[in-house]
Backbone as CSV, one residue per row, in Angstrom:
resi,resn,N_x,N_y,N_z,CA_x,CA_y,CA_z,C_x,C_y,C_z
1,UNK,-35.964,0.485,-2.810,-37.181,-0.215,-3.158,-37.018,-0.702,-4.598
2,UNK,-37.122,-1.984,-4.790,-37.006,-2.559,-6.128,-38.267,-3.334,-6.472
3,UNK,-38.666,-3.227,-7.718,-39.765,-4.011,-8.277,-39.190,-4.725,-9.484
4,UNK,-39.541,-5.982,-9.636,-38.996,-6.808,-10.715,-40.123,-7.177,-11.673
5,UNK,-39.842,-7.100,-12.964,-40.814,-7.485,-13.981,-40.156,-8.543,-14.861
6,UNK,-40.857,-9.640,-15.026,-40.337,-10.757,-15.813,-41.371,-11.183,-16.840
7,UNK,-40.935,-11.351,-18.084,-41.819,-11.880,-19.126,-41.916,-13.380,-18.917
8,UNK,-43.129,-13.893,-18.783,-43.316,-15.329,-18.573,-43.559,-16.045,-19.891
9,UNK,-44.571,-15.622,-20.627,-44.895,-16.229,-21.930,-45.978,-15.393,-22.589
10,UNK,-45.957,-15.343,-23.909,-47.001,-14.610,-24.623,-47.090,-13.184,-24.128
11,UNK,-48.252,-12.811,-23.623,-48.470,-11.458,-23.109,-48.522,-11.431,-21.590
12,UNK,-47.983,-12.462,-20.935,-48.048,-12.577,-19.480,-46.723,-12.144,-18.843
13,UNK,-46.851,-11.256,-17.853,-45.699,-10.740,-17.139,-45.910,-10.936,-15.642
14,UNK,-44.832,-11.135,-14.927,-44.870,-11.236,-13.469,-44.231,-9.969,-12.909
15,UNK,-44.964,-9.301,-12.020,-44.460,-8.107,-11.347,-44.339,-8.473,-9.874
16,UNK,-43.151,-8.263,-9.291,-42.951,-8.689,-7.902,-42.023,-7.739,-7.155
17,UNK,-42.123,-7.833,-5.840,-41.154,-7.192,-4.960,-40.626,-8.294,-4.041
18,UNK,-40.071,-7.934,-2.913,-39.496,-8.947,-2.021,-40.543,-9.848,-1.370
19,UNK,-41.805,-9.396,-1.291,-42.800,-10.152,-0.532,-44.043,-10.565,-1.308
20,UNK,-44.291,-9.967,-2.471,-45.536,-10.227,-3.181,-45.291,-10.272,-4.685
21,UNK,-46.258,-10.868,-5.391,-46.174,-10.841,-6.854,-47.574,-10.920,-7.450
22,UNK,-47.693,-10.394,-8.658,-48.915,-10.522,-9.429,-48.520,-10.873,-10.857
23,UNK,-49.401,-11.558,-11.534,-49.208,-11.818,-12.949,-50.235,-11.008,-13.714
24,UNK,-49.790,-10.367,-14.785,-50.678,-9.555,-15.598,-50.511,-9.931,-17.060
25,UNK,-51.601,-9.786,-17.800,-51.559,-9.979,-19.247,-51.619,-8.609,-19.891
26,UNK,-50.575,-8.280,-20.620,-50.472,-6.976,-21.243,-50.390,-7.180,-22.755
27,UNK,-51.443,-6.839,-23.479,-51.403,-6.994,-24.933,-50.270,-6.170,-25.524
28,UNK,-49.526,-6.788,-26.424,-48.390,-6.083,-27.015,-48.712,-5.503,-28.382
29,UNK,-49.809,-5.931,-28.980,-50.237,-5.392,-30.263,-51.632,-4.817,-30.095
30,UNK,-51.972,-3.821,-30.903,-53.273,-3.164,-30.781,-54.444,-4.121,-30.918
31,UNK,-54.285,-5.182,-31.725,-55.407,-6.091,-31.934,-55.406,-7.283,-30.973
32,UNK,-54.452,-7.336,-30.037,-54.455,-8.392,-29.019,-55.646,-8.190,-28.091
33,UNK,-56.273,-9.275,-27.651,-57.382,-9.118,-26.703,-56.881,-8.530,-25.384
34,UNK,-57.687,-7.685,-24.791,-57.308,-7.049,-23.532,-58.015,-7.760,-22.384
35,UNK,-57.229,-8.160,-21.406,-57.799,-8.755,-20.202,-56.972,-8.280,-19.018
36,UNK,-57.614,-8.168,-17.896,-56.892,-7.730,-16.707,-56.556,-6.253,-16.757
37,UNK,-55.805,-5.812,-15.758,-55.391,-4.419,-15.664,-54.249,-4.149,-16.633
38,UNK,-54.354,-3.047,-17.333,-53.323,-2.621,-18.271,-52.332,-1.709,-17.533
39,UNK,-51.130,-1.477,-18.075,-50.126,-0.675,-17.367,-50.613,0.701,-16.929
40,UNK,-51.321,1.428,-17.773,-51.801,2.758,-17.366,-52.852,2.628,-16.268
41,UNK,-53.665,1.585,-16.317,-54.651,1.369,-15.253,-53.951,1.057,-13.930
42,UNK,-52.842,0.329,-13.984,-52.084,0.062,-12.758,-51.469,1.356,-12.232
43,UNK,-50.995,2.222,-13.132,-50.472,3.521,-12.726,-51.554,4.340,-12.031
44,UNK,-52.726,4.413,-12.650,-53.833,5.164,-12.052,-54.240,4.569,-10.710
45,UNK,-54.292,3.244,-10.641,-54.616,2.592,-9.376,-53.595,2.897,-8.298
46,UNK,-52.324,2.971,-8.684,-51.275,3.314,-7.729,-51.444,4.737,-7.213
47,UNK,-51.776,5.653,-8.110,-52.008,7.048,-7.694,-53.156,7.095,-6.696
48,UNK,-54.286,6.474,-7.039,-55.467,6.529,-6.165,-55.212,5.822,-4.839
49,UNK,-54.567,4.661,-4.867,-54.299,3.936,-3.621,-53.374,4.736,-2.712
50,UNK,-52.360,5.366,-3.282,-51.444,6.185,-2.489,-52.165,7.400,-1.906
51,UNK,-52.955,8.075,-2.742,-53.686,9.245,-2.259,-54.664,8.862,-1.159
52,UNK,-55.382,7.770,-1.372,-56.386,7.350,-0.395,-55.729,6.936,0.921
53,UNK,-54.671,6.141,0.853,-54.033,5.691,2.099,-53.379,6.861,2.829
54,UNK,-52.788,7.807,2.100,-52.187,8.981,2.749,-53.248,9.832,3.434
55,UNK,-54.369,10.044,2.746,-55.453,10.829,3.330,-56.040,10.163,4.564
56,UNK,-56.288,8.872,4.472,-56.888,8.161,5.611,-55.916,8.090,6.791
57,UNK,-54.642,7.848,6.506,-53.649,7.781,7.583,-53.557,9.120,8.317
58,UNK,-53.542,10.227,7.573,-53.448,11.543,8.194,-54.653,11.809,9.095
59,UNK,-55.842,11.551,8.584,-57.051,11.796,9.374,-57.035,10.948,10.647
60,UNK,-56.724,9.680,10.530,-56.723,8.795,11.708,-55.628,9.175,12.695
61,UNK,-54.453,9.545,12.182,-53.342,9.929,13.064,-53.688,11.187,13.865
62,UNK,-54.565,12.011,13.326,-54.975,13.237,14.014,-56.303,13.094,14.746
63,UNK,-56.687,11.852,15.041,-57.836,11.597,15.886,-59.178,11.586,15.189
64,UNK,-59.191,11.675,13.875,-60.452,11.664,13.146,-60.868,10.254,12.758
65,UNK,-62.119,10.115,12.424,-62.649,8.834,11.957,-63.037,8.993,10.494
66,UNK,-62.622,8.055,9.683,-62.976,8.130,8.265,-63.134,6.728,7.703
67,UNK,-64.299,6.459,7.212,-64.616,5.221,6.502,-65.558,5.616,5.379
68,UNK,-65.725,4.755,4.422,-66.663,5.042,3.350,-66.140,6.063,2.352
69,UNK,-64.858,5.952,1.997,-64.269,6.826,0.992,-64.120,6.034,-0.297
70,UNK,-64.459,6.663,-1.408,-64.302,6.023,-2.722,-63.621,7.010,-3.646
71,UNK,-62.752,6.496,-4.515,-62.115,7.336,-5.525,-62.359,6.741,-6.899
72,UNK,-62.628,7.613,-7.837,-62.661,7.240,-9.246,-61.564,8.046,-9.911
73,UNK,-60.708,7.382,-10.646,-59.590,8.064,-11.292,-59.630,7.739,-12.778
74,UNK,-59.467,8.755,-13.580,-59.559,8.602,-15.031,-58.424,9.407,-15.652
75,UNK,-58.158,9.145,-16.920,-57.073,9.863,-17.579,-57.419,10.158,-19.030
76,UNK,-56.715,11.112,-19.566,-56.794,11.455,-20.985,-55.418,11.194,-21.578
77,UNK,-55.399,10.633,-22.782,-54.143,10.326,-23.462,-53.752,11.465,-24.386
78,UNK,-52.480,11.800,-24.369,-51.901,12.780,-25.285,-50.978,12.033,-26.251
79,UNK,-50.681,12.669,-27.354,-49.783,12.062,-28.333,-48.567,12.951,-28.551
80,UNK,-47.583,12.390,-29.176,-46.341,13.089,-29.550,-45.641,13.714,-28.370
81,UNK,-45.096,12.997,-27.475,-45.092,11.536,-27.393,-46.353,11.024,-26.705
82,UNK,-46.700,9.772,-26.986,-47.882,9.186,-26.351,-47.630,9.102,-24.849
83,UNK,-48.623,9.546,-24.087,-48.482,9.589,-22.635,-49.837,9.881,-22.007
84,UNK,-49.900,9.759,-20.706,-51.071,10.229,-19.962,-50.916,11.738,-19.858
85,UNK,-51.849,12.470,-20.443,-51.762,13.926,-20.462,-52.423,14.587,-19.281
86,UNK,-53.464,13.969,-18.755,-54.140,14.516,-17.578,-54.782,13.379,-16.804
87,UNK,-54.893,13.603,-15.506,-55.505,12.631,-14.600,-56.557,13.362,-13.792
88,UNK,-57.753,12.786,-13.752,-58.843,13.360,-12.968,-59.159,12.400,-11.816
89,UNK,-59.203,12.937,-10.615,-59.501,12.146,-9.425,-60.771,12.696,-8.790
90,UNK,-61.753,11.838,-8.612,-62.994,12.229,-7.939,-63.088,11.431,-6.647
91,UNK,-63.243,12.148,-5.546,-63.370,11.508,-4.243,-64.796,11.672,-3.755
92,UNK,-65.376,10.589,-3.271,-66.716,10.615,-2.692,-66.630,10.106,-1.259
93,UNK,-67.385,10.757,-0.387,-67.408,10.408,1.028,-68.821,10.025,1.436
94,UNK,-68.930,9.090,2.376,-70.233,8.807,2.962,-70.724,10.055,3.688
95,UNK,-72.027,10.132,3.911,-72.631,11.317,4.532,-72.096,11.622,5.922
96,UNK,-71.588,10.622,6.625,-71.126,10.845,7.998,-69.736,11.478,8.070
97,UNK,-69.066,11.697,6.945,-67.737,12.308,6.940,-67.911,13.829,6.847
98,UNK,-67.455,14.534,7.888,-67.654,15.982,7.957,-66.799,16.708,6.909
99,UNK,-67.172,17.957,6.624,-66.398,18.769,5.674,-64.978,18.987,6.175
100,UNK,-64.814,19.138,7.482,-63.477,19.311,8.066,-62.604,18.094,7.788
101,UNK,-63.154,16.920,8.014,-62.414,15.675,7.759,-62.146,15.526,6.261
102,UNK,-63.111,15.865,5.425,-62.910,15.794,3.977,-61.751,16.687,3.548
103,UNK,-61.672,17.873,4.115,-60.579,18.797,3.797,-59.229,18.256,4.227
104,UNK,-59.166,17.716,5.447,-57.917,17.111,5.924,-57.483,15.970,5.007
105,UNK,-58.436,15.135,4.667,-58.167,13.994,3.787,-57.599,14.475,2.450
106,UNK,-58.264,15.442,1.842,-57.868,15.922,0.513,-56.482,16.555,0.524
107,UNK,-56.187,17.365,1.524,-54.870,18.005,1.600,-53.767,16.964,1.750
108,UNK,-53.989,15.957,2.578,-52.976,14.911,2.762,-52.858,14.038,1.517
109,UNK,-53.985,13.739,0.881,-53.978,12.891,-0.313,-53.138,13.511,-1.421
110,UNK,-53.215,14.816,-1.581,-52.463,15.497,-2.632,-50.970,15.553,-2.350
111,UNK,-50.550,15.120,-1.185,-49.128,15.120,-0.838,-48.550,13.705,-0.780
112,UNK,-49.255,12.733,-1.338,-48.731,11.375,-1.281,-47.513,11.230,-2.198
113,UNK,-46.710,10.224,-1.933,-45.443,10.021,-2.645,-45.631,9.813,-4.150
114,UNK,-46.635,9.046,-4.556,-46.847,8.786,-5.981,-47.313,10.065,-6.687
115,UNK,-48.237,10.793,-6.088,-48.697,12.060,-6.654,-47.519,13.021,-6.800
116,UNK,-46.707,13.149,-5.752,-45.546,14.036,-5.808,-44.562,13.603,-6.895
117,UNK,-44.386,12.314,-7.062,-43.467,11.803,-8.081,-43.943,12.176,-9.476
118,UNK,-45.222,11.970,-9.733,-45.756,12.277,-11.065,-45.710,13.778,-11.343
119,UNK,-46.095,14.584,-10.377,-46.135,16.029,-10.610,-44.739,16.652,-10.662
120,UNK,-43.733,15.974,-10.115,-42.369,16.498,-10.140,-41.540,15.951,-11.285
121,UNK,-42.035,14.941,-11.995,-41.315,14.391,-13.145,-40.006,13.722,-12.768
122,UNK,-40.028,12.450,-12.400,-38.815,11.765,-11.979,-37.831,11.564,-13.136
123,UNK,-36.564,11.463,-12.789,-35.556,11.073,-13.773,-35.609,9.559,-13.913
124,UNK,-35.702,9.071,-15.137,-35.705,7.632,-15.377,-34.449,7.302,-16.156
125,UNK,-33.630,6.407,-15.621,-32.365,6.043,-16.230,-32.421,4.588,-16.656
126,UNK,-32.181,4.321,-17.936,-32.173,2.947,-18.450,-30.738,2.434,-18.428
127,UNK,-30.545,1.202,-17.953,-29.239,0.558,-17.977,-29.390,-0.849,-18.514
128,UNK,-28.293,-1.448,-18.913,-28.319,-2.845,-19.389,-27.345,-3.660,-18.582
């Protein structure tokens, strides 16, 4: 699986894979105006989307019905080195989602690939 990032101009970058692409504006200086999703927000969105899709897929594959799920994901920044130090995920379900289904969803969500990657600390290798 490869993802490509290309600097287009100014603070605009193109992120793409084999089938899709998005353009994002990422301020490079602290006083640059912020617009669009920032890199950490995209990371958080990836965590939540992976958790949500894993949870929903598991419930549906096991014959359950689940709609009306919402996640709010937030983070705290740590320094030295600067990084995301903690991530908080809040899941809300519509009233028609039973506690049993909520439990199945939550257990599967915590086993998604992105969550596992972050909690296991991947090796990142830079090459030129």
